[in-house]
LOROZA-562480 format. One line per field, with one value per residue (C-alpha): y, x, z; residue in three letters; residue number from 0. Coordinates in nm, 2 decimals. Example, Ala and Ser with C-alpha at 12.3 -4.5 7.8 and 13.67 -1.06 7.14 Angstrom:
BEGIN
north: -0.45/-0.11
east: 1.23/1.37
up: 0.78/0.71
rest: ala/ser
nr: 0/1
# end
This chain:
BEGIN
north: -3.84/-4.14/-4.39/-4.61/-4.95/-5.01/-4.69/-4.64/-4.64/-4.41/-4.18/-4.14/-4.12/-3.82/-3.64/-3.71/-3.55/-3.25/-3.19/-3.28/-3.01/-2.73/-2.81/-2.82/-2.48/-2.34/-2.48/-2.32/-2.18/-1.83/-1.71/-1.33/-1.29/-1.40/-1.14/-0.88/-0.99/-0.99/-0.63/-0.50/-0.68/-0.48/-0.16/-0.16/-0.24/0.05/0.26/0.20/0.28/0.64/0.68/0.61/0.82/1.12/1.03/1.03/1.33/1.54/1.45/1.61/1.93/1.96/1.89/2.19/2.40/2.26/2.44/2.79/2.84/2.93/2.75/2.71/2.63/2.31/2.24/2.26/1.96/1.71/1.65/1.40/1.23/1.31/1.65/1.50/1.26/1.54/1.79/1.53/1.58/1.94/1.95/1.77/1.97/2.22/2.01/2.04/1.64/1.33/1.27/1.64/1.65/1.32/1.14/1.34/1.53/1.73/1.90/1.65/1.57/1.86/1.72/1.45/1.37/1.07/0.89/0.94/0.67/0.45/0.51/0.58/0.48/0.76/0.66/0.77/1.11/1.11/0.96/1.19/1.49/1.41/1.30/1.65/1.80/1.63/1.64/1.99/2.02/2.30/2.59/2.42/2.19/2.25/2.00/1.95/1.86/1.66/1.45/1.39/1.33/1.04/0.90/0.89/0.75/0.50/0.43/0.34/0.08/-0.07/-0.10/-0.25/-0.54/-0.61/-0.61/-0.85/-1.10/-1.13/-1.19/-1.47/-1.62/-1.63/-1.62/-1.35/-1.01/-0.93/-1.00/-0.75/-0.54/-0.64/-0.56/-0.24/-0.12/-0.25/-0.08/0.26/0.22/0.10/0.38/0.45/0.13/0.05/0.38/0.67/0.84/1.15/1.30/1.11/1.14/1.11/0.79/0.50/0.28/0.46/0.42/0.05/-0.15/-0.06/-0.33/-0.56/-0.58/-0.62/-0.90/-1.08/-1.07/-1.20/-1.50/-1.58/-1.59/-1.78/-2.06/-2.11/-2.47/-2.50/-2.14/-2.22/-1.93/-1.70/-1.85/-1.68/-1.36/-1.41/-1.48/-1.14/-0.97/-1.10/-0.96/-0.66/-0.57/-0.73/-0.53/-0.21/-0.28/-0.33/0.00/0.19/0.10/0.05/-0.21/-0.46/-0.73/-0.80/-0.82/-1.09/-1.29/-1.33/-1.42/-1.69/-1.87/-1.86/-2.06/-2.22/-2.40/-2.44/-2.65/-2.82/-2.93/-3.03/-2.79/-2.65/-2.79/-2.78/-2.56/-2.32/-2.30/-2.24/-1.96/-1.76/-1.77/-1.69/-1.39/-1.27/-1.30/-1.11/-0.84/-0.77/-0.81/-0.57/-0.32/-0.37/-0.26/0.06/0.13/0.13/-0.19/-0.12/-0.35/-0.35/-0.60/-0.83/-0.84/-0.93/-1.24/-1.29/-1.35/-1.56/-1.80/-1.80/-1.95/-2.20/-2.34/-2.41/-2.56/-2.78/-2.86/-2.99/-3.18/-3.33/-3.46/-3.66/-3.50/-3.54/-3.93/-4.19/-4.19/-3.88/-3.98/-4.00/-3.70/-3.49/-3.58/-3.49/-3.16/-3.05/-3.17/-2.99/-2.68/-2.68/-2.74/-2.45/-2.23/-2.31/-2.22/-1.89/-1.76/-1.88/-1.73/-1.39/-1.34/-1.42/-1.20/-0.92/-0.95/-0.96/-0.62/-0.48/-0.46/-0.25/-0.08/-0.27/-0.40/-0.10/-0.31/-0.61/-0.46/-0.31/-0.70/-0.83/-0.58/-0.59/-0.93/-0.93/-1.11/-0.86/-0.51/-0.22/0.14/0.17/0.46/0.41/0.10/0.28/0.53/0.28/0.08/0.43/0.56/0.45/0.36/0.04/-0.08/-0.32/-0.32/-0.09/-0.29/-0.03/-0.19/-0.44/-0.29/-0.07/-0.36/-0.56/-0.24/-0.28/-0.64/-0.71/-0.89/-1.18/-1.34/-1.26/-1.48/-1.75/-1.76/-1.82/-2.11/-2.30/-2.28/-2.42/-2.69/-2.78/-2.83/-3.02/-3.25/-3.26/-3.41/-3.63/-3.76/-3.76/-4.00/-4.23/-4.26/-4.29/-3.98/-3.88/-3.56/-3.45/-3.07/-2.93/-2.59/-2.38/-2.52/-2.47/-2.11/-2.05/-2.21/-2.00/-1.66/-1.83/-1.89/-1.55/-1.42/-1.61/-1.48/-1.12/-1.03/-1.14/-0.80/-0.66/-0.29/-0.01/0.13/-0.22/-0.30/-0.11/-0.42/-0.64/-0.47/-0.45/-0.81/-0.86/-0.72/-0.96/-1.30/-1.17/-1.12/-1.43/-1.63/-1.45/-1.47/-1.81/-2.18/-2.37/-2.22/-2.21/-2.52/-2.67/-2.46/-2.50/-2.63/-2.29/-2.19/-1.88/-1.77/-1.66/-1.43/-1.31/-1.20/-0.98/-0.77/-0.74/-0.65/-0.40/-0.27/-0.24/-0.09/0.20/0.22/0.28/0.45/0.64/0.95/0.93/0.97/1.25/1.42/1.31/1.48/1.81/1.89/2.19/2.26/2.48/2.45/2.67/2.63/3.04/2.95/2.69/2.93/3.20/2.98/2.89/3.23/3.37/3.09/3.15/3.51/3.59/3.32/3.22/2.97/2.71/2.75/2.43/2.34/2.10/1.99/1.70/1.46/1.56/1.91/1.91/1.71/2.04/2.26/2.12/2.12/2.49/2.65/2.45/2.45/2.21/1.97/1.77/1.47/1.37/1.12/0.85/0.64/0.31/0.43/0.38/0.66/0.88/0.71/0.80/1.14/1.22/1.06/1.32/1.60/1.52/1.56/1.90/1.76/1.64/1.74/1.84/2.09/2.43/2.32/1.96/2.06/2.31/2.08/1.85/2.06/2.22/1.87/1.78/2.12/2.31/2.68/2.68/2.46/2.48/2.35/2.30/2.36/2.09/1.83/2.01/2.01/1.71/1.56/1.31/1.00/0.85/0.90/0.66/0.72/1.11/1.19/1.34/1.04/0.81/1.05/1.06/0.61/0.61/0.87/0.66/0.97/0.97/1.08/1.39/1.33/1.11/0.75/0.47/0.47/0.19/0.16/0.23/0.60/0.86/1.23/1.44/1.72/1.98/2.09/2.02/2.24/2.31/2.51/2.61/2.78/3.03/3.18/3.34/3.26/3.38/3.00/2.98/3.32/3.29/3.01/3.06/3.31/3.36/3.46/3.40/3.27/3.25/3.05/2.74/2.77/2.86/2.91/2.97/3.03/2.89/3.15/3.09/2.96/3.16/3.02/3.07/3.37/3.28/2.97/3.01/3.06/2.79/2.94/2.98/3.32/3.34/3.56/3.69
east: 1.34/1.54/1.27/1.46/1.26/0.90/0.70/0.31/0.24/-0.08/0.13/0.44/0.23/0.05/0.33/0.50/0.19/0.24/0.61/0.51/0.25/0.48/0.78/0.50/0.38/0.73/0.83/0.58/0.67/0.70/0.46/0.38/0.06/0.31/0.58/0.31/0.13/0.46/0.55/0.20/0.33/0.67/0.49/0.23/0.51/0.68/0.38/0.25/0.63/0.61/0.26/0.39/0.66/0.43/0.19/0.43/0.67/0.31/0.17/0.50/0.47/0.13/0.17/0.46/0.45/0.78/0.87/0.72/0.90/1.20/1.53/1.57/1.24/1.32/1.60/1.36/1.11/1.41/1.26/1.50/1.80/1.65/1.86/2.17/2.18/2.09/2.32/2.62/2.46/2.47/2.79/2.95/2.80/3.06/3.35/3.69/3.78/3.57/3.89/3.89/3.47/3.39/3.69/3.84/3.48/3.51/3.20/2.93/3.09/3.25/3.62/3.62/3.73/3.54/3.54/3.18/3.21/3.29/3.02/2.70/2.56/2.60/2.75/2.42/2.46/2.83/2.73/2.46/2.64/2.92/2.68/2.47/2.83/2.95/2.59/2.53/2.18/2.31/2.14/1.75/1.79/1.82/1.99/1.75/1.49/1.78/1.79/1.44/1.34/1.62/1.46/1.12/1.22/1.38/0.98/0.92/1.21/1.07/0.69/0.86/1.04/0.72/0.53/0.82/0.82/0.45/0.48/0.77/0.58/0.22/0.30/0.10/0.16/-0.19/-0.05/0.22/-0.04/-0.27/0.05/0.14/-0.23/-0.25/0.09/-0.04/-0.38/-0.23/0.05/0.01/0.12/0.40/0.58/0.64/0.89/0.67/0.72/1.10/1.32/1.61/1.56/1.78/1.48/1.36/1.70/1.74/1.41/1.38/1.70/1.62/1.26/1.51/1.70/1.39/1.25/1.63/1.64/1.25/1.38/1.71/1.52/1.30/1.39/1.58/1.80/2.12/2.27/2.12/2.21/2.52/2.35/2.13/2.35/2.55/2.21/2.13/2.49/2.48/2.12/2.21/2.56/2.32/2.07/2.39/2.55/2.26/2.12/2.27/2.04/2.09/2.25/1.91/1.72/1.99/1.96/1.57/1.66/1.94/1.71/1.43/1.75/1.85/1.45/1.42/1.76/1.68/1.34/1.52/1.32/1.67/2.01/2.32/2.43/2.12/2.20/2.55/2.50/2.27/2.47/2.79/2.58/2.52/2.87/3.02/2.77/2.86/3.25/3.23/3.02/3.29/3.54/3.37/3.37/3.67/3.68/3.31/3.35/2.96/2.94/3.20/3.04/2.68/2.48/2.41/2.75/2.84/2.51/2.62/2.95/2.82/2.54/2.78/3.04/2.81/2.66/3.04/3.06/2.68/2.63/2.35/2.11/1.83/1.87/1.64/1.25/1.09/1.14/1.50/1.53/1.36/1.61/1.91/1.76/1.66/2.06/2.17/2.02/2.10/2.47/2.43/2.26/2.58/2.83/2.65/2.67/3.00/3.17/2.96/3.08/3.40/3.42/3.25/3.55/3.79/3.67/3.57/3.24/2.95/2.80/2.47/2.40/2.12/1.93/1.97/1.89/1.55/1.48/1.54/1.29/1.05/1.01/0.94/1.28/1.35/1.27/1.52/1.59/1.86/1.80/1.91/1.66/1.42/1.41/1.33/1.06/0.90/0.84/0.55/0.75/0.87/0.55/0.29/0.09/-0.19/-0.47/-0.57/-0.33/-0.50/-0.87/-0.70/-0.51/-0.87/-1.07/-0.81/-0.95/-0.56/-0.54/-0.79/-0.62/-0.27/-0.38/-0.58/-0.29/-0.01/-0.28/-0.33/0.07/0.11/-0.13/0.01/0.35/0.21/0.04/0.29/0.55/0.32/0.29/0.67/0.71/0.44/0.64/0.97/1.08/1.40/1.41/1.10/1.00/1.01/1.20/0.86/0.72/1.07/1.04/0.67/0.73/1.04/0.85/0.58/0.83/1.02/0.65/0.55/0.90/0.86/0.57/0.81/0.91/0.58/0.71/0.53/0.84/0.93/0.58/0.74/0.96/0.67/0.35/0.54/0.60/0.26/0.11/0.30/0.17/-0.13/-0.14/0.02/-0.26/-0.51/-0.33/-0.16/-0.23/-0.15/-0.39/-0.74/-0.62/-0.61/-0.95/-1.14/-0.94/-1.02/-0.79/-0.94/-1.05/-0.72/-0.76/-1.10/-1.07/-0.77/-0.94/-1.24/-1.07/-0.85/-1.17/-1.35/-1.04/-1.10/-1.42/-1.38/-1.05/-0.99/-1.21/-1.03/-0.68/-0.81/-0.96/-0.64/-0.41/-0.65/-0.57/-0.33/-0.13/0.17/0.50/0.48/0.74/0.83/0.96/1.19/1.27/1.34/1.59/1.76/1.77/1.94/2.21/2.32/2.34/2.45/2.68/3.03/3.08/3.26/3.02/2.91/2.54/2.39/2.06/1.80/1.93/1.62/1.70/2.07/2.05/1.85/2.06/2.38/2.18/2.05/2.34/2.68/2.75/2.95/2.72/2.72/2.55/2.32/2.09/2.27/2.25/2.48/2.80/2.85/3.04/2.77/2.49/2.66/2.75/2.32/2.24/2.45/2.38/2.03/2.08/1.94/1.59/1.69/1.65/2.07/2.24/2.34/2.72/2.69/2.53/2.76/3.05/2.87/2.83/3.17/3.37/3.21/3.28/2.97/2.89/2.54/2.22/1.91/1.62/1.27/0.95/0.79/1.05/1.04/0.69/0.57/0.28/0.28/0.38/0.25/0.42/0.71/0.78/0.84/1.22/1.24/1.06/1.35/1.63/1.48/1.45/1.85/1.92/1.75/1.47/1.14/0.92/0.70/0.33/0.08/0.16/0.34/0.72/0.97/1.07/1.44/1.37/1.47/1.30/1.58/1.77/1.74/1.48/1.43/1.72/1.57/1.22/1.46/1.71/1.36/1.33/1.72/1.82/2.15/2.31/2.19/2.26/2.64/2.70/2.45/2.34/2.03/2.12/1.73/1.40/1.06/0.77/0.94/1.29/1.53/1.90/2.14/2.58/2.78/2.97/3.36/3.45/3.73/3.96/3.79/3.89/3.81/3.79/3.48/3.27/3.04/2.96/3.23/3.33/3.27/3.36/3.12
up: -1.54/-1.34/-1.23/-0.98/-0.91/-0.99/-1.04/-1.09/-1.47/-1.44/-1.22/-1.46/-1.75/-1.59/-1.53/-1.84/-2.01/-1.77/-1.88/-2.23/-2.28/-2.12/-2.31/-2.66/-2.49/-2.50/-2.85/-3.09/-3.37/-3.42/-3.68/-3.79/-3.58/-3.27/-3.37/-3.40/-3.04/-2.91/-3.00/-2.87/-2.54/-2.56/-2.65/-2.38/-2.14/-2.21/-2.25/-1.90/-1.77/-1.89/-1.79/-1.45/-1.47/-1.60/-1.30/-1.02/-1.19/-1.20/-0.85/-0.73/-0.93/-0.80/-0.46/-0.40/-0.74/-0.79/-1.08/-0.91/-0.62/-0.49/-0.51/-0.10/-0.10/-0.33/-0.15/0.21/0.04/0.02/0.34/0.63/0.48/0.12/0.19/0.25/-0.03/-0.28/-0.13/-0.23/-0.59/-0.56/-0.41/-0.72/-0.97/-0.84/-0.69/-0.89/-0.81/-0.62/-0.40/-0.28/-0.16/-0.14/-0.03/0.22/0.33/0.64/0.62/0.72/1.02/1.31/1.36/1.12/0.77/0.64/0.30/0.19/-0.08/0.20/0.43/0.23/-0.05/-0.28/-0.61/-0.83/-0.70/-0.82/-1.14/-1.18/-1.14/-1.39/-1.68/-1.58/-1.66/-1.96/-2.11/-2.33/-2.13/-1.87/-2.10/-2.08/-1.80/-1.42/-1.21/-1.03/-1.26/-1.42/-1.09/-0.99/-1.36/-1.35/-1.03/-1.17/-1.49/-1.24/-1.19/-1.53/-1.58/-1.19/-1.39/-1.69/-1.48/-1.30/-1.67/-1.78/-1.49/-1.51/-1.88/-1.85/-1.58/-1.73/-2.09/-2.18/-2.18/-2.05/-1.71/-1.74/-1.85/-1.58/-1.34/-1.46/-1.38/-0.99/-0.96/-1.06/-0.89/-0.59/-0.56/-0.20/-0.13/-0.38/-0.40/-0.19/-0.47/-0.53/-0.19/-0.11/-0.39/-0.31/-0.06/-0.15/-0.22/-0.50/-0.66/-0.58/-0.61/-1.01/-1.00/-0.76/-0.97/-1.29/-1.09/-0.99/-1.42/-1.49/-1.24/-1.39/-1.76/-1.62/-1.46/-1.77/-1.99/-2.27/-2.17/-2.37/-2.60/-2.32/-2.04/-1.99/-2.08/-1.81/-1.57/-1.62/-1.68/-1.29/-1.17/-1.32/-1.14/-0.80/-0.86/-0.90/-0.64/-0.36/-0.47/-0.45/-0.09/0.20/0.33/0.03/0.26/0.42/0.14/0.01/0.27/0.24/-0.12/0.02/0.23/-0.05/-0.27/0.01/0.08/-0.34/-0.30/0.04/-0.19/-0.51/-0.67/-0.84/-0.99/-0.83/-1.09/-1.09/-0.69/-0.71/-1.00/-0.76/-0.46/-0.67/-0.85/-0.50/-0.38/-0.67/-0.67/-0.26/-0.32/-0.61/-0.40/-0.14/-0.36/-0.47/-0.15/-0.02/0.15/0.39/0.66/0.72/0.37/0.45/0.83/0.66/0.74/0.41/0.30/0.59/0.55/0.13/0.24/0.56/0.29/0.01/0.23/0.41/0.06/-0.05/0.29/0.26/-0.13/0.00/0.15/-0.11/-0.14/0.01/0.18/0.24/0.61/0.56/0.34/0.61/0.85/0.63/0.55/0.97/1.00/0.73/0.83/1.17/1.05/0.82/1.10/1.33/1.08/0.98/1.29/1.37/1.05/1.15/1.52/1.35/1.12/1.27/1.54/1.35/1.16/1.51/1.29/1.53/1.27/1.23/1.58/1.61/1.35/1.54/1.87/1.70/1.53/1.90/2.03/1.78/1.81/2.17/2.26/2.53/2.64/2.59/2.69/2.42/2.24/1.91/1.88/2.06/1.77/1.56/1.78/1.82/1.45/1.22/0.95/1.17/1.32/1.23/0.91/0.92/0.85/0.61/0.37/0.31/0.27/0.03/-0.15/-0.13/-0.30/-0.61/-0.62/-0.61/-0.27/-0.33/-0.65/-0.46/-0.18/-0.37/-0.64/-0.37/-0.20/-0.52/-0.59/-0.22/-0.33/-0.60/-0.46/-0.20/-0.45/-0.71/-0.43/-0.33/-0.71/-0.69/-0.40/-0.50/-0.87/-0.67/-0.95/-0.78/-0.98/-1.19/-1.17/-1.49/-1.52/-1.59/-1.28/-1.09/-1.24/-1.08/-0.80/-0.68/-0.77/-0.54/-0.23/-0.32/-0.24/0.05/0.21/0.15/0.34/0.64/0.60/0.65/0.82/0.67/0.59/0.41/0.23/-0.09/-0.15/-0.13/-0.31/-0.63/-0.67/-0.53/-0.82/-1.07/-0.85/-0.89/-1.24/-1.29/-1.06/-1.30/-1.68/-1.60/-1.82/-1.51/-1.27/-1.49/-1.60/-1.22/-1.17/-1.51/-1.80/-2.00/-2.15/-2.30/-1.98/-1.87/-2.18/-2.13/-1.75/-1.73/-2.01/-1.80/-1.50/-1.64/-1.82/-1.45/-1.32/-1.50/-1.52/-1.14/-1.06/-1.39/-1.25/-0.91/-1.08/-1.29/-0.98/-0.78/-1.10/-1.08/-0.72/-0.70/-0.39/-0.32/-0.11/0.26/0.52/0.58/0.94/0.80/0.50/0.71/0.95/0.64/0.52/0.83/0.85/0.50/0.54/0.91/1.00/0.90/0.61/0.84/1.13/1.30/1.36/1.60/1.63/1.50/1.26/1.00/1.03/1.01/0.66/0.54/0.66/0.50/0.17/0.18/0.37/0.33/0.69/0.89/1.08/1.41/1.32/1.04/0.96/0.82/1.09/1.01/1.22/1.58/1.63/1.49/1.67/2.01/1.87/1.80/2.11/2.29/2.03/2.16/2.52/2.47/2.46/2.79/3.15/3.17/3.33/3.10/3.18/3.04/2.76/2.67/2.75/2.52/2.26/2.31/2.25/1.90/1.81/1.80/1.71/1.67/1.86/1.65/1.88/1.78/1.95/1.74/1.93/2.28/2.33/2.09/2.08/1.82/1.98/2.28/2.62/2.63/2.22/2.24/2.17/2.51/2.67/2.53/2.65/3.01/3.02/2.86/3.12/3.43/3.47/3.52/3.22/3.16/3.21/3.41/3.37/3.46/3.54/3.61/3.95/3.89/3.73/3.97/3.93/3.73/3.90/3.65/3.37/3.02/2.86/2.57/2.77/3.06/2.83/2.71/3.05/2.99/3.34/3.42/3.40/3.07/2.92/3.08/2.84/2.54/2.32/2.15/1.81/1.60/1.70/1.54/1.60/1.53/1.56/1.85/1.74/2.01/1.94/2.22/2.41/2.42/2.77/2.99/3.24/3.62/3.79/4.13/4.31/4.43/4.17/4.08/3.69/3.41/3.26/2.90/2.61/2.39
rest: unk/unk/unk/unk/unk/unk/unk/unk/unk/unk/unk/unk/unk/unk/unk/unk/unk/unk/unk/unk/unk/unk/unk/unk/unk/unk/unk/unk/unk/unk/unk/unk/unk/unk/unk/unk/unk/unk/unk/unk/unk/unk/unk/unk/unk/unk/unk/unk/unk/unk/unk/unk/unk/unk/unk/unk/unk/unk/unk/unk/unk/unk/unk/unk/unk/unk/unk/unk/unk/unk/unk/unk/unk/unk/unk/unk/unk/unk/unk/unk/unk/unk/unk/unk/unk/unk/unk/unk/unk/unk/unk/unk/unk/unk/unk/unk/unk/unk/unk/unk/unk/unk/unk/unk/unk/unk/unk/unk/unk/unk/unk/unk/unk/unk/unk/unk/unk/unk/unk/unk/unk/unk/unk/unk/unk/unk/unk/unk/unk/unk/unk/unk/unk/unk/unk/unk/unk/unk/unk/unk/unk/unk/unk/unk/unk/unk/unk/unk/unk/unk/unk/unk/unk/unk/unk/unk/unk/unk/unk/unk/unk/unk/unk/unk/unk/unk/unk/unk/unk/unk/unk/unk/unk/unk/unk/unk/unk/unk/unk/unk/unk/unk/unk/unk/unk/unk/unk/unk/unk/unk/unk/unk/unk/unk/unk/unk/unk/unk/unk/unk/unk/unk/unk/unk/unk/unk/unk/unk/unk/unk/unk/unk/unk/unk/unk/unk/unk/unk/unk/unk/unk/unk/unk/unk/unk/unk/unk/unk/unk/unk/unk/unk/unk/unk/unk/unk/unk/unk/unk/unk/unk/unk/unk/unk/unk/unk/unk/unk/unk/unk/unk/unk/unk/unk/unk/unk/unk/unk/unk/unk/unk/unk/unk/unk/unk/unk/unk/unk/unk/unk/unk/unk/unk/unk/unk/unk/unk/unk/unk/unk/unk/unk/unk/unk/unk/unk/unk/unk/unk/unk/unk/unk/unk/unk/unk/unk/unk/unk/unk/unk/unk/unk/unk/unk/unk/unk/unk/unk/unk/unk/unk/unk/unk/unk/unk/unk/unk/unk/unk/unk/unk/unk/unk/unk/unk/unk/unk/unk/unk/unk/unk/unk/unk/unk/unk/unk/unk/unk/unk/unk/unk/unk/unk/unk/unk/unk/unk/unk/unk/unk/unk/unk/unk/unk/unk/unk/unk/unk/unk/unk/unk/unk/unk/unk/unk/unk/unk/unk/unk/unk/unk/unk/unk/unk/unk/unk/unk/unk/unk/unk/unk/unk/unk/unk/unk/unk/unk/unk/unk/unk/unk/unk/unk/unk/unk/unk/unk/unk/unk/unk/unk/unk/unk/unk/unk/unk/unk/unk/unk/unk/unk/unk/unk/unk/unk/unk/unk/unk/unk/unk/unk/unk/unk/unk/unk/unk/unk/unk/unk/unk/unk/unk/unk/unk/unk/unk/unk/unk/unk/unk/unk/unk/unk/unk/unk/unk/unk/unk/unk/unk/unk/unk/unk/unk/unk/unk/unk/unk/unk/unk/unk/unk/unk/unk/unk/unk/unk/unk/unk/unk/unk/unk/unk/unk/unk/unk/unk/unk/unk/unk/unk/unk/unk/unk/unk/unk/unk/unk/unk/unk/unk/unk/unk/unk/unk/unk/unk/unk/unk/unk/unk/unk/unk/unk/unk/unk/unk/unk/unk/unk/unk/unk/unk/unk/unk/unk/unk/unk/unk/unk/unk/unk/unk/unk/unk/unk/unk/unk/unk/unk/unk/unk/unk/unk/unk/unk/unk/unk/unk/unk/unk/unk/unk/unk/unk/unk/unk/unk/unk/unk/unk/unk/unk/unk/unk/unk/unk/unk/unk/unk/unk/unk/unk/unk/unk/unk/unk/unk/unk/unk/unk/unk/unk/unk/unk/unk/unk/unk/unk/unk/unk/unk/unk/unk/unk/unk/unk/unk/unk/unk/unk/unk/unk/unk/unk/unk/unk/unk/unk/unk/unk/unk/unk/unk/unk/unk/unk/unk/unk/unk/unk/unk/unk/unk/unk/unk/unk/unk/unk/unk/unk/unk/unk/unk/unk/unk/unk/unk/unk/unk/unk/unk/unk/unk/unk/unk/unk/unk/unk/unk/unk/unk/unk/unk/unk/unk/unk/unk/unk/unk/unk/unk/unk/unk/unk/unk/unk/unk/unk/unk/unk/unk/unk/unk/unk/unk/unk/unk/unk/unk/unk/unk/unk/unk/unk/unk/unk/unk/unk/unk/unk/unk/unk/unk/unk/unk/unk/unk/unk/unk/unk/unk/unk/unk/unk/unk/unk/unk
nr: 0/1/2/3/4/5/6/7/8/9/10/11/12/13/14/15/16/17/18/19/20/21/22/23/24/25/26/27/28/29/30/31/32/33/34/35/36/37/38/39/40/41/42/43/44/45/46/47/48/49/50/51/52/53/54/55/56/57/58/59/60/61/62/63/64/65/66/67/68/69/70/71/72/73/74/75/76/77/78/79/80/81/82/83/84/85/86/87/88/89/90/91/92/93/94/95/96/97/98/99/100/101/102/103/104/105/106/107/108/109/110/111/112/113/114/115/116/117/118/119/120/121/122/123/124/125/126/127/128/129/130/131/132/133/134/135/136/137/138/139/140/141/142/143/144/145/146/147/148/149/150/151/152/153/154/155/156/157/158/159/160/161/162/163/164/165/166/167/168/169/170/171/172/173/174/175/176/177/178/179/180/181/182/183/184/185/186/187/188/189/190/191/192/193/194/195/196/197/198/199/200/201/202/203/204/205/206/207/208/209/210/211/212/213/214/215/216/217/218/219/220/221/222/223/224/225/226/227/228/229/230/231/232/233/234/235/236/237/238/239/240/241/242/243/244/245/246/247/248/249/250/251/252/253/254/255/256/257/258/259/260/261/262/263/264/265/266/267/268/269/270/271/272/273/274/275/276/277/278/279/280/281/282/283/284/285/286/287/288/289/290/291/292/293/294/295/296/297/298/299/300/301/302/303/304/305/306/307/308/309/310/311/312/313/314/315/316/317/318/319/320/321/322/323/324/325/326/327/328/329/330/331/332/333/334/335/336/337/338/339/340/341/342/343/344/345/346/347/348/349/350/351/352/353/354/355/356/357/358/359/360/361/362/363/364/365/366/367/368/369/370/371/372/373/374/375/376/377/378/379/380/381/382/383/384/385/386/387/388/389/390/391/392/393/394/395/396/397/398/399/400/401/402/403/404/405/406/407/408/409/410/411/412/413/414/415/416/417/418/419/420/421/422/423/424/425/426/427/428/429/430/431/432/433/434/435/436/437/438/439/440/441/442/443/444/445/446/447/448/449/450/451/452/453/454/455/456/457/458/459/460/461/462/463/464/465/466/467/468/469/470/471/472/473/474/475/476/477/478/479/480/481/482/483/484/485/486/487/488/489/490/491/492/493/494/495/496/497/498/499/500/501/502/503/504/505/506/507/508/509/510/511/512/513/514/515/516/517/518/519/520/521/522/523/524/525/526/527/528/529/530/531/532/533/534/535/536/537/538/539/540/541/542/543/544/545/546/547/548/549/550/551/552/553/554/555/556/557/558/559/560/561/562/563/564/565/566/567/568/569/570/571/572/573/574/575/576/577/578/579/580/581/582/583/584/585/586/587/588/589/590/591/592/593/594/595/596/597/598/599/600/601/602/603/604/605/606/607/608/609/610/611/612/613/614/615/616/617/618/619/620/621/622/623/624/625/626/627/628/629/630/631/632/633/634/635/636/637/638/639/640/641/642/643/644/645/646/647/648/649/650/651/652/653/654/655/656/657/658/659/660/661/662/663/664/665/666/667/668/669/670/671/672/673/674/675/676/677/678/679/680/681/682/683/684/685/686/687/688/689/690/691/692/693/694/695/696/697
# end
């Protein structure tokens, strides 16, 4: 402690007592009782993790009758981008080499050879496929089960990591038990792994939870021999998190902003701040190297921000000195310089790298926060999806129904109050650096979770709700909070036990009822389509259609695609927009030329898209295409004055009339209630000058 000048005796005494109490609490001798109690805590963590794993695996089996359906039906159940990612696992099981299959791939995008390991985060699929081939399990465990069981097992890791975080914060494994119970009971809002197995978030979020637990442990007091171990653990978990999800940079940016805020508030030491920053940078650069120098990583905002923050901090070492007003002014100037340098570095990096892969994300953010309307097709696709809308109020109702929301909100309010009160005491006492390491851990965790709700989108809530369980459990079991409220330490043991008992009484019958519900996969139209493609089309045939469907076609049939759901590439986004002109008002000649230019042999039209009613007017796919093309939308409603009527009917509907202009270019080869497949005929040179229609061959 440093005491410049005169200080208040009472204030210093109380703060010293607080620090001494915390230190004494953490240096208590280990007894046999403590060892047994800790062993029970570890056993409970593993038990809750396994329970969550078995729970989601059972739900997946009961919902699809996965063990009894055909292989093609199993593969169709990997919907949208899940099917694309799983197809690489399936492909690698029989691949002669990684280089041939992954680094020089010409099946994912027609007329292009791409490096899949550079473009996508699929190292986990490569690793699992190699591991399956090496292990002696092929005779009794099918490849698909090895894959899905691995993902479900990561849910156990996720729960254990959250459990440990709550335990570290509160000092009681009862908080971890309450965290695990809350995570399972709020499954609808904490995970969607049972029906989106292959999504990147299901691979990465367990590692994010492990990283947070490692950071929490790293910031604990008297960490000497384990300090380097924790640094390496932070690096490994951050690296795994970054390697398995392409959106890692945005989560790390939130973390970097929290670290910066704590640094400005003098809650972390210079060594801690630098270490946390360097862990992020080294993890990102390691992934950059493994992804064959992926430019999207070097052009990320988080790297630019960390470089700017470290440089400005080095040039302005005296930000944390002076009176409160002086320090506040220095922090504001410091933050303005960091922001300016961040924008400059990021702009120059993207210009130098010619990076445009993530521009659609910033267009979406700009429109999401009403910073300007857009007709941009890519941004509108995100804006119109429910997953990227506002968080529904029924989410908060469900969280409140399990008693999770109330202690979470109360904990954040109490921590904020303690933060303000302690800061005021420090200013009155004239102490430059007072906060105990444990208090820093608590406040770091609180600020991190206060930043997480900024991701309040239905798709991003899964990042927040898991850690919400840990913070709420800390509030119920934490020593500091109960001391502030009642000065009763026994309460923090009684309350979680009572809450767990109540939750068991209220929700156990519902869980048993949920697990007893049996359903079966049923999608005969898609099965019929995939079977027809596999048996009636050439193996090198190129298919065009919606991103979601094409991912399934690649998985089930191995045919070549024109586009796919992995949207982090500008050229692919433009190609997708062109392919989707089959649902716009375009002439048959225009559509034919577009499809031929990208090498398509067949195009699959879906009635669910052509006649979509799920979205409101202005958000249907055909409406987005009309707006992007400057055409008036279908149906009653207002249109912008600059929109004009289209000169052609909607292609996906008009082609079914078998008009001569369409039959001259396309041949229907398959149809059922859901899908219509057309083969593109081969053009011949025009024989007559006055002919308005091209001659074609069958």
